[in-house]
Every structure is written in structure tokens, then in C-alpha cells.
One Martini backbone bead per residue (centre of mass of N, CA, C, O) as a GRO file, in nm:
protein
  334
    1MET     BB    1   5.999   5.035  -2.091
    2LEU     BB    2   5.881   4.770  -1.997
    3HIS     BB    3   5.899   4.622  -2.270
    4ALA     BB    4   6.212   4.641  -2.289
    5ALA     BB    5   6.275   4.488  -2.019
    6LEU     BB    6   6.105   4.217  -2.132
    7SER     BB    7   6.203   4.115  -2.418
    8PRO     BB    8   6.365   3.851  -2.338
    9PHE     BB    9   6.100   3.704  -2.231
   10LEU     BB   10   5.909   3.724  -2.490
   11ALA     BB   11   6.091   3.524  -2.671
   12SER     BB   12   5.993   3.315  -2.500
   13THR     BB   13   5.782   3.076  -2.329
   14LEU     BB   14   5.803   3.310  -2.115
   15THR     BB   15   5.556   3.523  -1.969
   16LEU     BB   16   5.572   3.857  -1.831
   17VAL     BB   17   5.347   4.046  -1.608
   18CYS     BB   18   5.372   4.366  -1.436
   19PHE     BB   19   5.198   4.572  -1.170
   20VAL     BB   20   5.457   4.636  -1.012
   21SER     BB   21   5.675   4.853  -0.819
   22PRO     BB   22   5.982   4.704  -0.918
   23CYS     BB   23   5.925   4.397  -0.967
   24ALA     BB   24   6.025   4.203  -0.725
   25ALA     BB   25   5.911   3.910  -0.831
   26LEU     BB   26   6.125   3.858  -1.069
   27ASP     BB   27   6.318   3.651  -0.887
   28LEU     BB   28   6.185   3.422  -0.989
   29ASN     BB   29   6.242   3.077  -1.073
   30TRP     BB   30   6.077   2.950  -1.341
   31LYS     BB   31   6.267   2.714  -1.436
   32GLU     BB   32   6.214   2.561  -1.159
   33ILE     BB   33   5.907   2.565  -1.139
   34PHE     BB   34   5.930   2.475  -1.464
   35PRO     BB   35   6.123   2.210  -1.561
   36ILE     BB   36   5.888   2.132  -1.764
   37ARG     BB   37   5.771   2.224  -2.109
   38LYS     BB   38   5.789   1.947  -2.271
   39HIS     BB   39   5.591   1.693  -2.469
   40ASP     BB   40   5.616   1.370  -2.632
   41PHE     BB   41   5.392   1.106  -2.708
   42GLY     BB   42   5.403   1.023  -2.987
   43ILE     BB   43   5.284   0.716  -3.079
   44VAL     BB   44   4.931   0.655  -3.072
   45ALA     BB   45   4.634   0.516  -3.000
   46VAL     BB   46   4.324   0.475  -3.017
   47ALA     BB   47   4.197   0.534  -2.695
   48ALA     BB   48   4.435   0.609  -2.544
   49LYS     BB   49   4.565   0.666  -2.231
   50THR     BB   50   4.702   1.000  -2.249
   51GLU     BB   51   4.943   1.127  -2.011
   52PHE     BB   52   5.087   1.425  -1.863
   53SER     BB   53   5.301   1.552  -1.588
   54PHE     BB   54   5.353   1.875  -1.480
   55PRO     BB   55   5.560   2.022  -1.278
   56ILE     BB   56   5.504   2.246  -0.979
   57GLU     BB   57   5.771   2.413  -0.816
   58ASN     BB   58   5.786   2.586  -0.512
   59THR     BB   59   6.098   2.759  -0.454
   60SER     BB   60   5.980   2.976  -0.303
   61ASP     BB   61   5.852   3.227  -0.043
   62ARG     BB   62   5.579   3.213  -0.214
   63PRO     BB   63   5.276   3.197  -0.309
   64ILE     BB   64   5.103   3.023  -0.573
   65HIS     BB   65   4.859   3.129  -0.823
   66ILE     BB   66   4.622   2.968  -1.032
   67ARG     BB   67   4.382   3.078  -1.235
   68THR     BB   68   4.453   2.933  -1.524
   69VAL     BB   69   4.402   2.697  -1.800
   70ARG     BB   70   4.495   2.687  -2.150
   71ALA     BB   71   4.413   2.561  -2.473
   72SER     BB   72   4.480   2.563  -2.829
   73CYS     BB   73   4.357   2.264  -2.820
   74GLY     BB   74   4.117   1.993  -2.807
   75CYS     BB   75   4.338   1.756  -2.791
   76THR     BB   76   4.383   1.902  -2.497
   77THR     BB   77   4.347   1.845  -2.142
   78PRO     BB   78   4.371   2.056  -1.866
   79THR     BB   79   4.492   2.001  -1.524
   80VAL     BB   80   4.489   2.079  -1.168
   81ASP     BB   81   4.544   1.997  -0.849
   82SER     BB   82   4.657   2.290  -0.750
   83ASN     BB   83   4.621   2.643  -0.739
   84THR     BB   84   4.771   2.633  -0.470
   85ILE     BB   85   5.124   2.702  -0.387
   86ALA     BB   86   5.336   2.638  -0.155
   87PRO     BB   87   5.610   2.665  -0.012
   88GLY     BB   88   5.772   2.359  -0.115
   89GLN     BB   89   5.556   2.280  -0.310
   90THR     BB   90   5.371   2.040  -0.532
   91SER     BB   91   5.229   2.045  -0.852
   92TYR     BB   92   5.000   1.935  -1.120
   93LEU     BB   93   4.992   1.923  -1.480
   94HIS     BB   94   4.741   1.767  -1.672
   95ALA     BB   95   4.787   1.613  -1.992
   96ARG     BB   96   4.527   1.521  -2.213
   97PHE     BB   97   4.506   1.311  -2.475
   98ASN     BB   98   4.247   1.306  -2.728
   99THR     BB   99   4.221   0.995  -2.883
  100ASP     BB  100   3.898   0.962  -2.934
  101THR     BB  101   3.869   1.253  -3.132
  102PHE     BB  102   4.156   1.234  -3.258
  103LYS     BB  103   4.389   1.264  -3.542
  104GLY     BB  104   4.702   1.248  -3.588
  105LYS     BB  105   4.869   1.537  -3.586
  106ARG     BB  106   4.933   1.685  -3.260
  107GLY     BB  107   4.894   2.005  -3.072
  108ALA     BB  108   4.976   2.217  -2.773
  109ASN     BB  109   4.923   2.502  -2.594
  110LEU     BB  110   4.991   2.574  -2.245
  111THR     BB  111   4.836   2.821  -2.046
  112VAL     BB  112   4.965   2.960  -1.747
  113VAL     BB  113   4.779   3.149  -1.516
  114ILE     BB  114   4.933   3.393  -1.295
  115ASP     BB  115   4.836   3.612  -1.002
  116ARG     BB  116   5.048   3.484  -0.779
  117PRO     BB  117   5.260   3.737  -0.700
  118ILE     BB  118   5.225   3.763  -1.009
  119TYR     BB  119   5.179   3.821  -1.335
  120THR     BB  120   5.174   3.513  -1.526
  121GLU     BB  121   5.289   3.341  -1.828
  122VAL     BB  122   5.300   2.985  -1.904
  123ARG     BB  123   5.436   2.783  -2.163
  124LEU     BB  124   5.333   2.478  -2.283
  125ARG     BB  125   5.407   2.149  -2.460
  126VAL     BB  126   5.233   1.932  -2.688
  127ASP     BB  127   5.282   1.613  -2.866
  128GLY     BB  128   5.145   1.403  -3.143
  129PHE     BB  129   5.042   1.073  -3.277
  130ILE     BB  130   4.732   0.947  -3.405
  131ARG     BB  131   4.625   0.652  -3.477
  132SER     BB  132   4.368   0.500  -3.703
  133ASP     BB  133   4.459   0.166  -3.701
  134LEU     BB  134   4.462   0.174  -3.378
  135VAL     BB  135   4.341  -0.018  -3.090
  136PHE     BB  136   4.262   0.017  -2.744
  137HIS     BB  137   4.112  -0.239  -2.506
  138PRO     BB  138   4.164  -0.061  -2.312
  139GLY     BB  139   4.355   0.244  -2.302
  140ALA     BB  140   4.465   0.100  -2.031
  141VAL     BB  141   4.658   0.002  -1.745
  142GLU     BB  142   4.465  -0.035  -1.434
  143PHE     BB  143   4.531  -0.131  -1.101
  144LYS     BB  144   4.545   0.049  -0.869
  145ARG     BB  145   4.489  -0.135  -0.595
  146THR     BB  146   4.777  -0.334  -0.479
  147SER     BB  147   4.901  -0.594  -0.328
  148SER     BB  148   5.178  -0.681  -0.189
  149GLY     BB  149   5.273  -1.007  -0.307
  150SER     BB  150   5.019  -1.005  -0.522
  151PRO     BB  151   4.959  -1.123  -0.805
  152VAL     BB  152   4.843  -0.942  -1.106
  153THR     BB  153   4.610  -0.935  -1.381
  154GLN     BB  154   4.592  -0.787  -1.713
  155THR     BB  155   4.400  -0.691  -2.014
  156VAL     BB  156   4.452  -0.607  -2.369
  157LYS     BB  157   4.321  -0.497  -2.667
  158VAL     BB  158   4.424  -0.525  -3.013
  159PHE     BB  159   4.324  -0.323  -3.296
  160TYR     BB  160   4.359  -0.386  -3.649
  161ALA     BB  161   4.353  -0.183  -3.969
  162GLY     BB  162   4.508  -0.316  -4.281
  163ARG     BB  163   4.752  -0.497  -4.315
  164LYS     BB  164   4.780  -0.844  -4.362
  165ASN     BB  165   5.110  -0.844  -4.261
  166TRP     BB  166   5.076  -0.748  -3.977
  167HIS     BB  167   5.297  -0.698  -3.683
  168ILE     BB  168   5.383  -0.797  -3.360
  169ASN     BB  169   5.698  -0.861  -3.227
  170LYS     BB  170   5.703  -0.693  -2.947
  171ILE     BB  171   5.738  -0.642  -2.578
  172GLU     BB  172   5.818  -0.380  -2.348
  173SER     BB  173   5.956  -0.334  -2.018
  174PRO     BB  174   6.071  -0.100  -1.763
  175GLN     BB  175   6.009  -0.350  -1.558
  176SER     BB  176   6.072  -0.647  -1.397
  177TRP     BB  177   5.777  -0.649  -1.234
  178LEU     BB  178   5.659  -0.593  -1.530
  179VAL     BB  179   5.482  -0.835  -1.700
  180ALA     BB  180   5.485  -0.899  -2.054
  181ASP     BB  181   5.243  -1.017  -2.308
  182ILE     BB  182   5.178  -1.150  -2.643
  183LYS     BB  183   4.878  -1.234  -2.848
  184GLU     BB  184   4.741  -1.388  -3.107
  185LEU     BB  185   4.391  -1.417  -3.216
  186SER     BB  186   4.356  -1.274  -3.512
  187ARG     BB  187   4.321  -1.312  -3.895
  188ARG     BB  188   4.129  -1.094  -4.124
  189ARG     BB  189   4.126  -0.890  -4.383
  190GLY     BB  190   4.316  -0.674  -4.205
  191ARG     BB  191   4.212  -0.797  -3.935
  192ILE     BB  192   4.380  -0.756  -3.615
  193ASN     BB  193   4.430  -0.948  -3.310
  194TYR     BB  194   4.531  -0.874  -2.978
  195GLU     BB  195   4.687  -0.973  -2.657
  196VAL     BB  196   4.756  -0.810  -2.356
  197THR     BB  197   4.966  -0.920  -2.075
  198VAL     BB  198   4.969  -0.796  -1.729
  199THR     BB  199   5.208  -0.835  -1.461
  200ILE     BB  200   5.233  -0.816  -1.108
  201ASP     BB  201   5.472  -0.898  -0.911
  202ASN     BB  202   5.621  -0.965  -0.585
  203ALA     BB  203   5.861  -0.732  -0.648
  204ALA     BB  204   5.697  -0.487  -0.603
  205PRO     BB  205   5.682  -0.178  -0.515
  206THR     BB  206   5.579   0.056  -0.325
  207GLY     BB  207   5.331   0.264  -0.464
  208PHE     BB  208   5.330   0.475  -0.718
  209PHE     BB  209   5.272   0.427  -1.075
  210GLN     BB  210   5.422   0.525  -1.413
  211ASP     BB  211   5.406   0.359  -1.722
  212GLU     BB  212   5.551   0.207  -2.038
  213LEU     BB  213   5.469   0.019  -2.282
  214VAL     BB  214   5.619  -0.141  -2.577
  215LEU     BB  215   5.525  -0.167  -2.910
  216PHE     BB  216   5.655  -0.369  -3.178
  217THR     BB  217   5.639  -0.315  -3.508
  218ASP     BB  218   5.656  -0.341  -3.881
  219ASP     BB  219   5.666  -0.054  -3.909
  220SER     BB  220   5.870   0.177  -4.058
  221GLY     BB  221   5.763   0.461  -3.932
  222MET     BB  222   5.576   0.319  -3.670
  223PRO     BB  223   5.686   0.094  -3.447
  224ARG     BB  224   5.614   0.260  -3.184
  225VAL     BB  225   5.381   0.171  -2.904
  226PRO     BB  226   5.229   0.290  -2.638
  227LEU     BB  227   5.139   0.167  -2.297
  228ARG     BB  228   4.966   0.245  -2.031
  229VAL     BB  229   5.080   0.217  -1.676
  230THR     BB  230   4.894   0.195  -1.366
  231GLY     BB  231   4.932   0.238  -0.997
  232GLU     BB  232   4.907   0.074  -0.666
  233ILE     BB  233   5.122  -0.028  -0.409
  234THR     BB  234   5.040  -0.202  -0.121
  235ALA     BB  235   5.088  -0.259   0.195
  236PRO     BB  236   4.994  -0.507   0.428
  237LEU     BB  237   5.149  -0.303   0.633
  238THR     BB  238   5.088  -0.011   0.852
  239ILE     BB  239   5.220   0.287   1.001
  240SER     BB  240   5.066   0.533   1.224
  241PRO     BB  241   5.310   0.701   1.217
  242GLY     BB  242   5.611   0.692   1.047
  243ILE     BB  243   5.694   0.914   1.266
  244ILE     BB  244   5.814   0.890   1.606
  245SER     BB  245   5.798   1.152   1.824
  246LEU     BB  246   5.940   1.198   2.165
  247GLY     BB  247   6.135   1.393   2.219
  248THR     BB  248   6.228   1.450   2.533
  249VAL     BB  249   6.432   1.221   2.714
  250ARG     BB  250   6.465   0.983   2.996
  251ALA     BB  251   6.595   0.770   3.184
  252GLY     BB  252   6.320   0.611   3.351
  253THR     BB  253   6.109   0.786   3.148
  254PRO     BB  254   5.845   0.705   3.002
  255THR     BB  255   5.710   0.722   2.661
  256SER     BB  256   5.403   0.784   2.503
  257LYS     BB  257   5.231   0.653   2.199
  258LYS     BB  258   5.017   0.679   1.926
  259ILE     BB  259   4.931   0.398   1.721
  260VAL     BB  260   4.856   0.276   1.383
  261VAL     BB  261   4.759  -0.046   1.257
  262LEU     BB  262   4.743  -0.151   0.913
  263GLY     BB  263   4.540  -0.389   0.730
  264GLN     BB  264   4.400  -0.583   0.467
  265ARG     BB  265   4.384  -0.795   0.697
  266PRO     BB  266   4.331  -0.975   0.949
  267PHE     BB  267   4.533  -0.940   1.257
  268VAL     BB  268   4.819  -1.036   1.462
  269ILE     BB  269   5.029  -0.926   1.700
  270GLU     BB  270   5.347  -1.041   1.805
  271SER     BB  271   5.542  -0.778   1.771
  272LEU     BB  272   5.737  -0.499   1.941
  273THR     BB  273   6.022  -0.319   1.827
  274ALA     BB  274   6.324  -0.127   1.945
  275GLU     BB  275   6.623  -0.017   1.912
  276GLY     BB  276   6.719   0.113   2.227
  277TRP     BB  277   6.444   0.002   2.355
  278LYS     BB  278   6.197  -0.012   2.604
  279VAL     BB  279   5.899  -0.193   2.533
  280ASP     BB  280   5.555  -0.119   2.627
  281VAL     BB  281   5.273  -0.343   2.541
  282SER     BB  282   4.940  -0.397   2.444
  283LEU     BB  283   4.817  -0.700   2.301
  284SER     BB  284   4.603  -0.840   2.083
  285SER     BB  285   4.431  -1.157   2.002
  286GLU     BB  286   4.270  -1.010   1.788
  287ALA     BB  287   4.160  -1.022   1.467
  288LYS     BB  288   4.241  -0.718   1.276
  289LYS     BB  289   4.282  -0.432   1.070
  290THR     BB  290   4.287  -0.253   1.345
  291HIS     BB  291   4.546  -0.112   1.556
  292ILE     BB  292   4.554   0.042   1.880
  293LEU     BB  293   4.838   0.194   2.025
  294ARG     BB  294   5.042   0.245   2.354
  295PRO     BB  295   5.344   0.278   2.365
  296SER     BB  296   5.635   0.253   2.572
  297PHE     BB  297   5.938   0.450   2.604
  298ASP     BB  298   6.274   0.339   2.709
  299ILE     BB  299   6.587   0.401   2.738
  300ALA     BB  300   6.854   0.150   2.724
  301GLY     BB  301   7.102   0.322   2.698
  302THR     BB  302   7.374   0.580   2.659
  303SER     BB  303   7.250   0.776   2.494
  304LYS     BB  304   7.292   1.104   2.345
  305GLY     BB  305   7.082   1.293   2.214
  306ALA     BB  306   7.029   1.221   1.907
  307PHE     BB  307   6.780   0.961   1.830
  308LYS     BB  308   6.758   0.664   1.622
  309SER     BB  309   6.497   0.426   1.523
  310THR     BB  310   6.339   0.102   1.459
  311LEU     BB  311   6.021   0.009   1.420
  312ILE     BB  312   5.890  -0.332   1.473
  313ILE     BB  313   5.625  -0.507   1.316
  314THR     BB  314   5.479  -0.834   1.383
  315THR     BB  315   5.301  -1.092   1.259
  316ALA     BB  316   5.101  -1.359   1.284
  317GLY     BB  317   5.158  -1.654   1.127
  318GLU     BB  318   5.206  -1.783   0.817
  319ASN     BB  319   5.154  -1.473   0.684
  320SER     BB  320   5.379  -1.301   0.776
  321SER     BB  321   5.438  -0.953   0.866
  322ARG     BB  322   5.590  -0.625   0.816
  323ALA     BB  323   5.664  -0.312   0.986
  324THR     BB  324   5.781   0.036   0.971
  325ALA     BB  325   5.933   0.289   1.190
  326LEU     BB  326   6.036   0.603   1.308
  327VAL     BB  327   6.244   0.680   1.589
  328THR     BB  328   6.254   0.984   1.779
  329ALA     BB  329   6.507   1.161   1.988
  330ASP     BB  330   6.608   1.350   2.290
  331VAL     BB  331   6.867   1.268   2.496
  332ALA     BB  332   6.914   1.343   2.807
  333SER     BB  333   7.102   1.460   3.048
  334ASP     BB  334   7.165   1.403   3.391
   0.00000   0.00000   0.00000
């Protein structure tokens, strides 16, 4: 009877096995929890760092626990950020294509085994083609932590062995602030070397990023070759916490909060302001990377109820920078 009830599920890539009656947990929306089931890496070079992250979004009201993840082929290595995913949280399953040890057309089924709130197996799929005639060194462009507003450049060598008249015609970037260029270095007896130069310019937004440059070759069957680019753009100045909650406040009764201002280089704070607030704070004239402040906030206008404003901190000097945080409060009526 149980097999008959579950037959529609067994025909798909999502397999459910339930050990409780009447299987109340089957109301979980697994299509929402695993919104992406397949990924095609396309055509990639030997030793290219090729990875895709499948999101696992717990849209239910119960914790989800992943017991294990297994791959049907050694060409792909799966890892999970967190085995336990609380309601409303997201984890990621990272599928790494092992381009350094496998060649040609490859693919793998990734089976995610879940044991809570019920026993469930979810199958994901990755595919790709690993070229044996093309090598990237290093296998990806990894900027790691890069300061916003400070252009930085990295290079990757491209080694090809095959046709004597083989060419890379162009390289395309998915972001205007990710500037890529390519230059031929040498050409001899079917061995051709290029150099890819990648620069993050000063218009790059802050935060983590993961993109792919695309090399267009003159191969008729496999013209597109992706090159992975990852990194983190950090702001020169940050405020912690980013949201300053003052709770219930009354005009004439200042409320103080501790905040920490962090910089990548020693700095002096010139001003601290928040629209709609009288802010009193003691500022140090000493340049340092970390400033611990205890500003007091007194509502300046006639606002009542929920009130939001932006705190702005500005540094002194020729290379002045600024950071913002959100100030929230409930202004009580007199």
C-alpha cells in the first residue's frame, strides 16, 4: 500500500521513504527546498576550478537534517555547508567537478540523504565536458578579500596543445566592473600559450561574488570555455551592528548604544550624524583600525511611533570614507 501511494514520487528524481504513520511530514514542499536540481558545467578546461552550489532552502517550520551526500561518480565531489538547516535558513551543497583527474564527457547523480523530519532522498544532477587539450593555470581567478575602491589585477595562463592555427578570438565578462583582457604569449608546433588578465575596478560592489568569464575560441564544436572568477569586495569602513535598535524612546531621554567601527587602515572619525536625532558622542583623535563608540541618541523632531533613520560616520583626511547603519526606534507619545 505504501509503495502504491508513493509511486508518483518514485518516478521523479525525488524519492521519499517514510517510517511514520500517517506520514504527516510529507506536506514539506521539496521542490521549494531544492529549487535547483540540475546543473551543466558546459565545456571546461583541464585543472579548471569548477564548482556549482545547489541551494537548500528550509521553507518549512521544522529543522532538516542531512545525514550524508553521495556521488555516483568520482568526477564530482559534493560537500555541504551545514548538515542541520533551521526553519527559514539556507545551506548549500557544493558540487566540485574534478577536472584535474577526469577527461571527456562526465556526469554524476548526487543523492542527498535526509533523516529528519522524515527519511528522504533527493537526487541532484551535474554534467560537463572536460577538454584534454586546454589547461588553465591556476584553475580559477580567486581575489579573496579585496578592498573596495582599490583596483587589483590577477593573471591566468592558458595552455593549448593541438591545432597549429588555433586561436582565442575574444573574452567576455558578465560584469562591467570585472575587466578582462587576453594576450597571446607564444605559438610553436601546435603548442599555444595565452595570458588572461582580470582586473576588479573601483566600481565593484561590496560583498561576495562568483562569476564566469567566457573565452571564445575558433573551435567549431566547442567554442565557449568558462573561467571561474570569485572573490570578496570589502568596504573600507564598516559599522557593527548594521542595525542599531534603540527600542522605545522618549524626547528628552537620551538612549546610548555601543557600536564598533572597523577600517582596513588606521583612521580618525570626523563626524557621526543621524537625521532626526541629536547625537552626542566622544570621538578619539587617534588614528586606529577599530573605534569603539557609545553614542547617545535623543529624538530631535516630533515623530511618533516607529521611526527609522540612517547613521552616517565619516572619516577625516584626504582619503575620507563613510559608512552607514540603520537606526530604528519606537518613539513614545508623551
